[in-house]
FILOLO-653019 format. One record per atom (N, C-alpha, C, CB): residue in one letter; x, y, z. Coordinates in steps of 0.02 Angstrom, whole numbers, plus 50000, padded with zeros to 5 digits. Atoms other than C-alpha are relative to their C-alpha. Last residue first. Glycine has a CB too. Layout:
N
aXYZ
...
END
This chain:
138
r500534995949954
r494285331850148
r500015008050012
r500064997250069
a499754995349983
a495165323449987
a499335003450061
a500245003949931
p500514995850044
p495015305649956
p500085005950035
p499184997649996
p500725000549937
p496645294949999
p499395005449954
p500305005250110
p500034994649941
p497685293049835
p499525000050068
p499825006149967
p500374992450046
p497415278549742
p500215002350076
p498885001049960
p500505001749988
p498995261649800
p499565007149964
p499994997950074
s499894996249958
s500365256749688
s499155002750032
s500515005349964
q499294997349984
q500565243449600
q499935005050042
q500395002449944
p499694991850062
p498775237549635
p500545001650015
p499635008350002
l499924995949966
l498655218049743
l500195006349956
l500414997850046
t499854995250041
t498245202449666
t499885005450045
t499635000049935
l500234991649998
l498195186449793
l500335007049948
l500205002350079
g500424992950049
g498115172449669
g499985005050048
g499094998949968
s499735000350081
s498675160049814
s499475005049974
s499954991449954
v500434997250032
v498285159450015
v500595000249949
v499595006250030
d499744999850075
d498285143850122
d499865004849929
d499814994149981
r499625003449976
r497905148750304
r500504999949933
r499694993850030
g500055005950050
g496785162650296
g500794994850020
g499985003949903
a499545007449957
a496295176950422
a500004994649930
a499394995050092
q500055006750014
q495975194750313
q500504994850011
q499874999949944
i499745007749989
i496235209950350
i499514996150008
i500454998550057
v500595008650016
v495925224050248
v500304995950027
v499844996149919
p500075006050006
p496795242750313
p499504993749989
p500204999750030
g499615002549922
g496615259650271
g499974993549974
g499565001250088
h499544995549969
h495735268450116
h500304997950074
h499645006750006
v499845000549940
v494715255750016
v500515005450011
v500214993450014
t499434998450017
t493825260849824
t500435000950111
t499865008749932
s499984993949962
s492405252749822
s500585002649998
s499824999550065
g500574997050023
g491625238349706
g500005008750052
g499274993550015
q500024995950048
q492875226249771
q499325004249993
q500154996449945
v500004996349969
v493805214749914
v499785007949953
v500604998750033
s499744996250043
s493855197249860
s499485006550048
s499894997649906
n500104994449968
n493695181249955
n500235007449967
n500314998750059
r499944994150004
r493585163449894
r499875007450047
r499754999549957
v500304993849977
v493685148149977
v500095007549947
v500365001250076
d499564995850021
d493865132449873
d499495006850057
d500075000549899
p499934994950034
p492445120549930
p500665003649988
p499615003550022
a500034988949933
a493105106850008
a499955002449963
a500665005550051
a500624998050007
a492815089949871
a500045006350049
a499454994250016
e500124997750074
e494475086349848
e499305002749980
e500144994149954
v499564993850012
v494745085650037
v499965000649958
v500565001150010
a500224993349944
a493205074250061
a500565004349982
a499984998450097
a500284998550037
a493925062449905
a499685005350040
a499714995249969
r499644996850054
r495715059750003
r499365004549955
r500434993349951
a499654994749956
a494845053250161
a500195006049949
a500734996650040
d500824994949988
d493485041850067
d500655005850032
d499074995850085
d500394998750064
d495055033749965
d499585004950021
d499604993949968
a499604998350028
a496165033450132
a499735001549928
a500474995950012
w500044992649984
w494835027750238
w500445003849950
w500235001650075
q500694997450024
q494575011350085
q499825006450068
q499324992249996
r500124999350052
r496475008150120
r499475004749977
r499954995149985
l499674995250032
l496565010650288
l499935003249922
l500544997750007
e500524994949962
e495204998350314
e500455004949982
e499774999550086
e500414995050053
e496474987950189
e499185004750022
e499804994349933
r499794997450077
r497944988850276
r499305002049962
r500434993249950
f499964995449974
f497214986050464
f500085003849921
f500525000050060
e500754995849974
e496424969850406
e500205008450008
e499684996450096
a500465001050031
a498234965050336
a499135003350025
a500124993249997
d500575001249991
d499284969650473
d499495000549974
d499935001450028
t500125004249944
t501114972550461
t499294995650037
t500225004050041
a499615005050045
a501324982550296
a499854991650052
a501045003149993
a500465006050058
a499554991250354
a500734993449976
a499625006449895
r500365002749987
r500984997150512
r499354994649962
r499945004150025
v499735003949976
v502155001750439
v499684997550053
v500515001750007
a499725003050063
a501375014250312
a500294990850030
a500795006549968
l500675002950037
l500225020550462
l500244993949946
l499565007049952
a500155003749964
a501955024650549
a499484996049994
a500005002350040
i499465007049977
i502705030550414
i499614997250055
i500905002150032
s499935003950071
s501305043450370
s500184992750011
s500605003349951
l500655005149997
l501115048250545
l499884995849930
l499275004750014
a500015001249946
a502715056550543
a499714991150002
a499605005950032
h499845005450035
h502455063250392
h500364994650039
h500355002149947
a500345004850067
a501205070750465
a500504993149961
a499875006449927
s500605005149950
s502065074950614
s499594997349941
s499375005150066
g499535005949974
g503535082950513
g499564994850028
g500535002350058
t500035006850067
t502205092350402
t500464994150051
t500595002849895
d499395002149984
d501825101650551
d499994994749975
d500205000050061
a499684995250057
a500105114650512
a500784994050008
a500125011550029
p500205001850065
p499035101750611
p500285001849950
p499495001349989
d499854995050043
d499805106050775
d500024996549920
d500725003650026
d500044992949950
d498815097350913
d500355002449946
d500385000850089
g500424996649982
g498155084550788
g500035005750044
g499684996750015
l500344998250066
l499725078950704
l499465004950054
l499614992149940
a499594993950034
a500485076550859
a499705002949969
a500514999349962
r500184995649932
r499075065050923
r500285006749983
r500364997050077
l500624998549976
l499035052850790
l499985008450004
l499894996050072
e499544994150037
e501175053350803
e499075003149952
e500964995049923
a499564994649969
a500635045550986
a500095006549921
a500924995350034
e500204993349938
e499405035650917
e500275004350003
e500044999550064
g500134994650047
g500235027350744
g499705003650060
g499524998549927
t500395000550031
t500075009750823
t499715007249965
t499664996450034
s500464994749980
s501785007550845
s499354999349951
s500375007449995
t499754990850035
t502454990750800
t499485004750034
t499875001549891
s500594997150016
s502364975650940
s500275005349945
s499605003150065
s499654994649999
s503814961650974
s499255004049973
s500785000049951
g500664998049913
g502944942850991
g500185007850002
g500304994850113
d499735001549940
d504234938250859
d499815000350055
d500385002050008
p499555005149984
p503104936050726
p500314997450059
p500395001049972
l499634999950079
l502284954750755
l500314990850014
l500895008549986
a499095004149982
a501164955050898
a500144999549936
a500134990750045
p499665007950007
p499274962050822
p500815002150036
p500084996649893
a499355002050080
a499304982450841
a499784993450022
a501165002049999
p499305003649972
p497714987150974
p500294996749930
p499844993250068
r500285007450020
r496294998250860
r500564997250049
r500024996949905
r500145004049907
r496725014850935
r499804994549988
r499375002950059
v499105002749963
v497235018550746
v500114998850070
v500635005949993
l499705008150046
l495465012850671
l500575000250020
l500054999149908
t500255004849959
t494575025550803
t500534994949960
t499104998649999
t499625000849933
t495795040350755
t499414993450033
t500045009150055
l499315000850014
l495615038350566
l499995000750065
l500455004349951
r499895005850018
r493735037350582
r500614995250013
r499915000749948
a500245003249962
a493815054050685
a499964993149997
a499575002250006
w499635000649953
w494605062450534
w500014995650091
w500035005949995
s499475006850034
s493505054450417
s500565000050072
s500575002949898
q500215007349997
q492115063150520
q500444996049962
q499314998949975
r500125002449940
r492815078050539
r499914995250004
r499665001850028
g499375000449973
g493125079650359
g500134999350065
g500295004649985
i499685004850047
i491365076250298
i500684998250060
i500245004249911
e500295004049980
e490775091050434
e500464992449986
e499335001349972
g500764997249972
g491785103050348
g499924993050043
g499245001849928
g500595006649997
g493035095650229
g499375000250030
g500244994250035
a500225000950079
a494765101550283
a499434997649978
a500384996149967
g500715000550005
g494865103950479
g499685000149915
g499725006550046
g500054992449982
g496935106850496
g498935000750003
g500555006049915
a500094997049941
a496845089250531
a499785005750013
a500424999950025
l500355001149952
l496065084650379
l500145000250077
l499854995349984
a500794995750035
a497215097950271
a499394995750052
a499794997549882
v500014991049971
v498725090350369
v499285000249960
v500825007449963
l499824999449940
l498345071850325
l499815005150026
l500564999450007
v500715001849982
v497755073950149
v500124998550065
v499644994149960
g500404994850014
g499375082050126
g499234998550033
g500015001149920
m499804996349942
m500395068950203
m499685004649994
m500625001550012
s499924991950037
s499705059150080
s500075002950065
s499275003949949
v500644995750017
v499385038850149
v500265008450005
v499304998150063
p500174995649944
p500915028550105
p499275003949983
p500635005550011
d499754994850000
d500685017449959
d499825003550067
d499835002949943
m500484994749980
m500024999650012
m500475007449963
m499854999950101
END
């Protein structure tokens, strides 16, 4: 199985996909919290729970997303039932993230003299005039 996309993990941890995304994250949490079977030599592998918690605590941390992706891949390699459920989860999660609507904001139809504050996470396609218009005469 291919590793779970770090982009999908980061997006879902950050709340992408609205309610469907939250349900997907909860489903992954339930899947990860299931006990992992012992390996043939009697040792155990990480469930991925610590990595999941770390990414949930800091959704923008790509290092945590990478660690979770690796933990999931290792567990999937050693547990066929987990692998199949993770594959189904990953397909559903990818669809939830891809279906998340783009948010577009614009300030137009008037001249703004002063700050415009827009909070955001990933900003692209930002266009600002080369020089601001002069302020109105008072």
